[in-house]
C-alpha positions as CSV (number, residue, x, y, z in Angstrom):
1,M,78.4,77.0,34.6
2,A,79.0,79.0,37.7
3,Q,81.6,77.6,40.1
4,I,80.5,76.5,43.6
5,T,82.9,77.8,46.4
6,S,83.5,75.7,49.5
7,L,84.9,76.4,52.9
8,S,88.5,75.4,52.2
9,S,89.4,74.0,55.7
10,Q,88.4,73.6,59.3
11,S,90.6,76.5,60.1
12,S,88.4,78.6,58.0
13,I,85.3,77.4,59.9
14,Y,87.0,78.4,63.3
15,S,88.0,81.8,61.9
16,L,84.5,82.5,60.7
17,V,82.9,81.2,63.9
18,S,85.3,83.4,65.9
19,N,84.3,86.6,63.9
20,I,80.6,85.8,64.5
21,L,81.1,85.2,68.2
22,A,83.1,88.4,68.6
23,L,80.1,90.3,67.5
24,E,77.8,88.3,69.6
25,R,80.1,88.8,72.8
26,Q,79.3,92.4,72.9
27,P,76.9,92.2,75.8
28,I,79.6,90.3,77.7
29,T,82.1,93.0,76.8
30,T,79.7,95.7,78.0
31,L,79.3,93.9,81.3
32,E,83.0,93.4,81.8
33,S,83.6,97.1,81.2
34,K,80.9,98.0,83.7
35,R,82.4,95.5,86.3
36,A,85.8,97.1,85.8
37,D,84.3,100.5,86.4
38,L,82.7,99.2,89.7
39,R,86.1,97.7,90.8
40,T,87.8,101.0,90.1
41,L,85.1,102.8,92.2
42,D,85.7,100.3,95.0
43,A,89.4,101.1,95.0
44,V,88.5,104.7,95.3
45,F,86.3,104.0,98.3
46,G,89.0,101.8,99.9
47,D,91.6,104.6,99.4
48,L,89.3,107.2,100.7
49,R,88.5,105.1,103.8
50,S,92.2,104.6,104.4
51,T,92.9,108.3,104.1
52,L,90.0,109.3,106.4
53,L,91.0,106.7,108.9
54,S,94.6,108.3,109.0
55,L,93.1,111.6,109.6
56,R,90.7,110.4,112.2
57,S,93.5,108.6,114.1
58,A,95.7,111.9,114.0
59,A,92.5,113.8,115.3
60,Q,91.8,111.2,118.1
61,G,95.4,111.6,119.2
62,L,95.1,115.4,119.6
63,A,91.6,115.0,121.1
64,E,93.0,113.1,124.0
65,T,92.8,114.8,127.4
66,V,94.7,112.2,129.5
67,N,98.3,112.0,128.7
68,S,97.7,114.2,125.7
69,P,100.5,114.5,123.2
70,L,99.8,118.2,123.4
71,S,100.8,118.1,127.0
72,A,104.2,116.6,126.2
73,R,106.9,118.1,128.5
74,A,110.6,118.8,128.0
75,V,113.1,119.4,130.9
76,V,116.0,121.9,130.2
77,S,119.0,121.4,132.6
78,S,121.4,124.3,133.2
79,D,124.3,121.9,133.4
80,S,123.7,118.5,131.6
81,S,127.1,117.3,132.9
82,V,125.6,117.1,136.3
83,V,122.1,116.2,135.8
84,T,119.5,115.7,133.0
85,A,115.8,114.9,133.1
86,S,112.8,113.8,131.2
87,A,109.2,114.3,132.0
88,T,105.8,112.9,131.3
89,A,102.6,114.8,130.5
90,S,101.7,114.7,134.1
91,A,104.8,116.8,135.2
92,A,103.8,120.3,136.4
93,L,105.2,123.1,134.5
94,G,108.0,125.1,136.5
95,S,111.4,125.0,137.8
96,H,113.5,122.8,140.3
97,T,117.0,123.0,141.7
98,V,119.1,120.1,142.1
99,F,122.6,119.8,144.0
100,V,124.4,116.5,143.3
101,S,126.9,115.7,146.1
102,R,127.6,112.1,145.2
103,L,126.7,109.6,142.5
104,A,125.6,106.1,143.4
105,K,128.3,103.6,142.9
106,H,128.6,99.8,142.2
107,H,129.8,97.8,145.2
108,T,133.2,96.5,144.1
109,M,135.6,94.1,145.8
110,V,139.2,93.4,144.6
111,S,141.6,90.6,145.5
112,D,145.3,90.9,146.5
113,R,147.9,91.4,143.7
114,F,149.3,88.2,142.4
115,T,152.2,87.6,140.0
116,S,150.6,86.4,136.8
117,A,153.0,83.6,136.0
118,G,153.3,82.6,139.8
119,D,151.8,79.6,141.6
120,S,151.2,81.0,145.0
121,I,147.5,80.3,145.0
122,R,147.8,76.6,144.0
123,T,150.7,76.2,146.4
124,A,148.6,77.5,149.3
125,L,145.4,75.6,148.3
126,G,146.4,72.7,146.3
127,T,144.2,71.3,143.4
128,G,140.7,70.3,143.1
129,D,137.3,72.1,143.5
130,F,136.8,75.1,145.6
131,T,133.3,76.6,146.3
132,F,132.3,80.0,147.6
133,R,129.0,81.9,147.9
134,V,127.9,85.3,146.6
135,T,124.9,87.0,148.2
136,V,123.2,90.1,146.7
137,N,119.9,91.6,148.0
138,G,119.1,88.3,149.7
139,T,119.9,86.0,146.8
140,S,122.7,83.6,147.3
141,T,124.6,81.9,144.5
142,D,127.3,79.2,144.9
143,V,130.3,79.4,142.5
144,T,132.7,76.4,142.1
145,V,136.3,76.9,140.7
146,T,138.6,73.9,139.6
147,I,142.3,74.3,140.2
148,G,144.5,72.1,138.0
149,E,148.0,70.9,138.7
150,D,149.7,73.4,136.4
151,D,147.5,76.5,136.7
152,T,149.3,79.7,137.4
153,D,147.8,82.5,139.6
154,E,146.6,84.4,136.4
155,E,144.8,81.2,135.0
156,I,143.2,80.6,138.4
157,I,141.9,84.1,138.8
158,A,140.6,84.0,135.1
159,A,138.8,80.7,136.0
160,A,137.3,82.2,139.0
161,A,136.0,85.2,137.1
162,A,134.5,82.9,134.4
163,A,132.9,80.7,137.0
164,I,131.3,83.7,138.6
165,N,129.9,85.2,135.4
166,S,128.6,81.9,134.4
167,A,126.8,81.2,137.7
168,M,125.3,84.7,137.6
169,A,124.0,84.4,134.0
170,D,120.3,83.9,135.1
171,V,120.5,85.8,138.4
172,E,118.4,89.0,138.7
173,D,120.6,90.8,141.2
174,A,123.9,89.6,139.8
175,V,127.5,90.6,139.9
176,S,130.2,90.6,137.3
177,A,133.9,89.4,137.5
178,T,137.0,90.3,135.7
179,A,140.5,89.1,135.7
180,L,142.3,92.5,135.7
181,K,146.1,92.9,134.9
182,D,147.0,96.2,137.0
183,T,150.5,95.8,135.7
184,S,152.1,93.9,132.9
185,T,153.1,90.9,135.2
186,T,150.4,91.1,138.0
187,T,146.7,90.2,138.1
188,K,143.7,90.8,140.3
189,L,140.3,89.4,140.7
190,V,137.6,92.2,140.5
191,I,134.0,91.6,141.4
192,R,131.4,94.2,140.9
193,S,127.7,94.4,141.6
194,N,125.6,95.0,138.4
195,E,123.4,97.4,140.2
196,T,124.5,100.5,142.0
197,G,123.7,101.4,145.7
198,S,123.9,99.8,149.2
199,T,120.9,97.6,148.4
200,Y,123.0,95.6,146.0
201,K,126.2,95.3,148.3
202,M,127.6,91.8,148.0
203,A,128.5,89.4,150.7
204,L,131.3,86.8,149.9
205,E,132.1,83.7,151.9
206,D,134.0,80.5,151.4
207,I,131.9,77.4,151.4
208,S,134.4,74.4,150.5
209,G,138.0,75.3,150.8
210,A,139.6,78.8,151.3
211,L,139.9,80.2,147.7
212,L,138.3,83.7,148.6
213,S,140.4,84.0,151.8
214,T,143.6,83.1,149.9
215,L,142.7,85.7,147.3
216,G,142.1,88.3,149.9
217,I,138.7,89.1,148.8
218,D,136.6,87.7,151.5
219,D,136.2,90.6,153.9
220,E,133.8,93.3,152.9
221,D,134.9,95.6,155.8
222,V,138.5,96.1,154.7
223,A,139.6,98.8,152.2
224,A,141.6,97.6,149.2
225,T,145.2,99.0,148.7
226,D,147.4,98.7,145.6
227,T,148.5,95.2,146.8
228,T,145.9,93.9,149.2
229,G,142.2,93.0,148.8
230,G,139.1,94.6,150.0
231,Y,136.4,97.0,149.0
232,V,136.9,99.9,146.5
233,Y,134.0,102.1,147.9
234,A,133.0,102.3,151.5
235,D,129.3,101.5,152.3
236,S,128.7,105.3,153.0
237,E,129.8,106.0,149.4
238,L,127.4,103.6,147.6
239,D,124.3,105.6,147.5
240,A,123.6,108.7,145.6
241,L,123.3,111.9,147.7
242,L,121.6,115.0,146.3
243,N,119.5,118.0,147.4
244,V,116.1,118.6,145.4
245,D,114.5,122.0,146.0
246,G,116.4,122.3,149.3
247,I,115.4,118.7,150.5
248,P,118.1,116.1,151.0
249,V,117.5,112.9,149.0
250,T,119.4,109.6,148.9
251,R,118.9,106.6,146.5
252,D,120.8,103.7,145.4
253,S,120.5,104.5,141.7
254,N,121.6,107.4,139.4
255,V,118.3,107.2,137.7
256,L,115.5,108.6,139.9
257,D,111.9,108.4,138.9
258,D,110.2,108.8,142.2
259,V,111.6,112.0,143.6
260,I,109.6,114.7,141.5
261,S,106.2,113.6,140.2
262,G,106.2,113.0,136.6
263,I,110.1,113.6,136.2
264,T,112.8,111.2,135.9
265,L,116.3,112.5,136.9
266,T,119.5,111.1,135.5
267,L,122.6,111.8,137.6
268,R,125.7,112.3,135.6
269,G,128.3,113.9,137.8
270,A,129.0,115.1,141.3
271,Q,129.5,118.8,142.2
272,S,132.0,120.4,144.5
273,A,131.1,122.0,147.6
274,G,130.0,125.5,147.1
275,A,128.9,125.0,143.4
276,D,125.6,126.4,142.3
277,P,122.8,124.0,142.1
278,V,121.6,123.0,138.7
279,S,118.4,124.5,137.5
280,L,115.8,122.2,135.8
281,T,113.0,123.9,133.9
282,V,109.9,122.0,132.9
283,R,108.3,123.5,129.8
284,P,106.0,122.4,126.9
285,D,108.0,120.2,124.5
286,Q,107.9,122.5,121.5
287,E,109.5,120.0,119.1
288,S,107.3,116.9,119.9
289,I,104.1,119.0,120.1
290,R,104.9,120.7,116.8
291,S,105.7,117.3,115.1
292,V,102.3,115.9,116.3
293,V,100.3,119.0,114.9
294,E,102.4,118.8,111.7
295,D,101.4,115.2,111.3
296,F,97.6,116.1,111.8
297,I,98.0,118.9,109.3
298,E,99.6,116.5,106.8
299,K,96.8,114.0,107.2
300,F,94.1,116.6,107.0
301,N,95.6,118.1,103.7
302,D,95.8,114.5,102.3
303,A,92.1,113.9,102.9
304,L,91.1,117.2,101.5
305,K,93.2,116.8,98.4
306,Y,91.9,113.3,97.8
307,L,88.3,114.3,98.1
308,R,88.8,117.4,96.0
309,N,90.3,115.4,93.2
310,K,87.7,112.5,93.3
311,T,84.7,114.8,93.4
312,A,85.9,117.1,90.6
313,V,83.8,117.8,87.5
314,D,85.3,119.5,84.5
315,A,83.3,122.6,83.8
316,T,84.3,122.5,80.1
317,T,83.9,118.9,79.1
318,G,81.5,117.8,81.9
319,T,83.9,114.9,82.7
320,R,83.3,113.6,86.1
321,Q,85.8,112.0,88.4
322,A,84.8,108.8,90.4
323,L,82.8,110.7,93.0
324,G,81.9,113.8,90.9
325,G,78.6,115.3,91.8
326,Q,77.9,113.1,94.6
327,Y,76.4,115.1,97.4
328,L,77.5,113.0,100.4
329,Y,81.2,113.5,99.5
330,L,80.9,117.1,98.4
331,N,79.3,117.8,101.6
332,L,82.1,116.0,103.5
333,L,84.7,118.1,101.6
334,A,82.9,121.2,102.7
335,S,82.4,120.1,106.2
336,L,86.1,119.4,106.6
337,R,87.0,122.8,105.5
338,T,84.5,124.4,107.9
339,A,85.6,122.1,110.9
340,V,89.0,123.7,111.0
341,V,88.2,127.4,110.7
342,G,85.7,128.1,113.5
343,A,86.2,129.4,116.9
344,V,86.6,127.2,119.9
345,S,85.9,128.0,123.5
346,T,89.3,127.5,125.1
347,G,89.0,129.8,128.1
348,S,91.3,132.2,126.5
349,E,90.6,135.4,124.5
350,D,93.9,135.1,122.8
351,I,93.7,131.5,121.6
352,K,90.3,130.6,120.0
353,M,91.2,129.7,116.3
354,L,94.0,128.0,114.5
355,A,95.1,131.4,113.2
356,D,95.8,132.4,116.7
357,I,98.5,129.7,116.9
358,G,99.9,130.6,113.5
359,I,98.1,128.0,111.4
360,T,96.1,129.2,108.4
361,A,94.3,127.8,105.6
362,A,95.1,128.4,101.9
363,A,92.6,129.2,99.1
364,D,92.1,125.4,98.6
365,G,91.4,124.7,102.3
366,S,94.8,123.1,103.1
367,L,96.5,124.0,106.4
368,S,100.0,125.0,107.2
369,I,102.0,126.6,110.0
370,T,102.6,130.0,108.5
371,D,103.9,131.7,111.6
372,A,106.3,129.5,113.6
373,D,106.8,132.2,116.2
374,A,103.2,132.5,116.9
375,F,103.0,128.8,117.3
376,A,105.7,128.7,119.8
377,A,104.6,131.7,121.8
378,A,101.0,130.3,122.1
379,L,102.3,127.0,123.2
380,E,104.6,128.7,125.7
381,S,102.3,131.3,127.0
382,D,99.1,129.4,127.5
383,P,99.6,125.6,127.0
384,A,96.3,124.8,128.5
385,A,94.4,127.0,125.9
386,F,96.6,125.6,123.1
387,S,95.5,122.0,124.0
388,A,91.9,123.0,124.4
389,L,91.8,124.4,120.9
390,F,92.0,120.8,119.8
391,N,90.6,118.7,122.5
392,A,88.0,120.7,124.4
393,D,84.4,119.9,123.9
394,G,83.7,121.6,120.5
395,G,87.5,121.6,119.8
396,I,88.8,121.0,116.2
397,A,90.2,117.4,116.8
398,K,87.0,116.3,118.6
399,G,84.9,117.8,115.9
400,L,86.9,116.0,113.1
401,D,86.5,112.8,115.0
402,A,82.8,113.0,115.2
403,L,82.5,114.2,111.6
404,L,84.5,111.2,110.3
405,Q,83.0,108.5,112.5
406,P,80.0,107.5,110.3
407,F,82.3,107.4,107.3
408,V,85.0,105.1,108.5
409,S,83.4,103.0,111.2
410,T,82.5,99.4,110.6
411,G,79.2,99.3,108.8
412,G,79.5,103.1,108.1
413,Y,78.9,104.9,104.8
414,L,82.0,103.7,103.0
415,D,81.5,100.1,104.3
416,A,78.0,100.2,102.8
417,E,79.1,101.7,99.7
418,R,81.8,98.9,99.2
419,S,79.2,96.1,100.3
420,N,76.8,97.6,97.6
421,L,79.5,97.5,94.9
422,D,80.5,93.8,96.0
423,R,76.8,92.8,95.4
424,R,76.7,94.5,92.0
425,V,79.9,93.0,90.8
426,A,78.7,89.5,92.1
427,T,75.5,90.0,90.0
428,I,77.5,91.0,87.0
429,D,79.8,87.9,87.5
430,E,76.8,85.7,87.4
431,R,75.4,87.2,84.3
432,I,78.8,87.0,82.6
433,Q,79.0,83.3,83.5
434,R,75.7,82.5,82.1
435,L,76.4,84.4,78.8
436,E,79.7,82.7,78.6
437,Q,77.9,79.3,79.0
438,R,75.5,80.4,76.2
439,M,78.5,81.4,74.0
440,D,80.1,78.0,74.5
441,I,76.8,76.4,73.2
442,R,76.6,78.9,70.5
443,E,80.2,78.1,69.4
444,R,79.6,74.4,69.2
445,E,76.4,75.0,67.1
446,L,78.1,77.3,64.7
447,I,81.0,74.9,64.2
448,E,78.5,72.0,63.7
449,Q,76.4,74.1,61.2
450,Y,79.4,75.2,59.2
451,S,80.9,71.8,59.2
452,K,77.8,70.4,57.7
453,L,77.6,73.2,55.1
454,Q,81.3,72.5,54.4
455,E,80.4,68.9,53.8
456,A,77.5,69.9,51.5
457,L,79.4,72.4,49.6
458,A,82.2,69.7,49.1
459,L,79.6,67.3,47.7
460,L,78.1,69.8,45.4
461,S,81.6,70.8,44.3
462,S,82.3,67.1,43.5
463,Q,79.1,66.8,41.5
464,Q,79.8,69.9,39.7
465,N,83.2,68.6,38.7
466,Y,81.5,65.3,37.4
467,L,78.9,67.1,35.5
468,G,81.6,69.2,33.9
469,V,83.5,66.2,32.7
470,Y,80.3,64.5,31.6
471,L,79.1,67.4,29.6
472,G,82.5,67.9,28.0
473,L,82.5,64.3,26.8
474,Y,79.0,64.6,25.5
475,T,79.5,67.8,23.5
476,S,82.6,66.6,22.0
């Protein structure tokens, strides 16, 4: 009699069902693969948009006509120990002469000299609180100093300096104070305006007690000596004095941004009478402008390379990259290359193309500065035409800006591509969800069917065993 074979265990049922479901899941696997492909394509569009946005941002910078980075100015000083300068794009190209007779100084008051370990201040004033007033540029600040029973002259001067600095912490036109040991055994109080010039000359007066008077630092009209208090610089020495292009100029600061339009002068040293004026030459900022153009070239080459790679089709195998064969992006690639090789109306016969400023395109369309001397010479000889090559109507940067706008703008081509992919992925997600639900039902059905079959096979096997025993007895 043939032997009836049963499913040996519940695990055998699950294994069998799993194998069946693996075959029946093929539609889901196909959809998951398609979804992965769509997500990969979405990442490509995202990377392309970022790359094109970077290029467009660089192009928009070069397309600026107001405060253009291509109009950056540098100022060369013939003697940087006397005066240096910086310039904005609005500064006119050319030269200026500057003769610095005097630097602006901080109004500084110093006290009498006191023996550090002595007690002459306390002896003269006694102990307690003493208040004085410091006025700078119309703002008055009261300062209170406490003298204790055992305070030495050095300690009192240090306490006065600390009280001044504390009171001035939040004052805009403030002064700073220091307890200065001019010798190993003597100390002076030094008070100094934080800003230079006569505008910030301080006024000092006792309000309660006579601390300033005792220190010998209360009279702004008396010059200090080695031992007695007073001013360090006379009022006539506080403001800077210079001559710019033959015109006398005075200012209360050593940084002057309102003398020559677009130029900030920084005075660093005074000159002796009879010395030659310093020459300041305003010229195009070669380093800054080249850096901006090189950044643009880098962004352009990045965009070109990305498009070239993603639109490639292998001529031998026919393998296509993510955007292979797509006319919109193949056309963009060609348009980018065309946009940087044409002639521009700049008002100059010598500068009309990138090649005229030393920038050339390789066989793959990538740009580079191949002639640094030509680049520098074009910028120096005709900075207006150099800028116009990029930012004139029809200029290279403006043309690229217009070319890229429909691709990267909100709601543009790339946004539309990604929105369409999102919808397709959502549709696939819904189909996968429905199929997964069906698979769950199918799994339960198969387990139930094979469980019943297992029960039936077990019953038949039991009956077969019984019959075998019965027949064995009968035949014996």
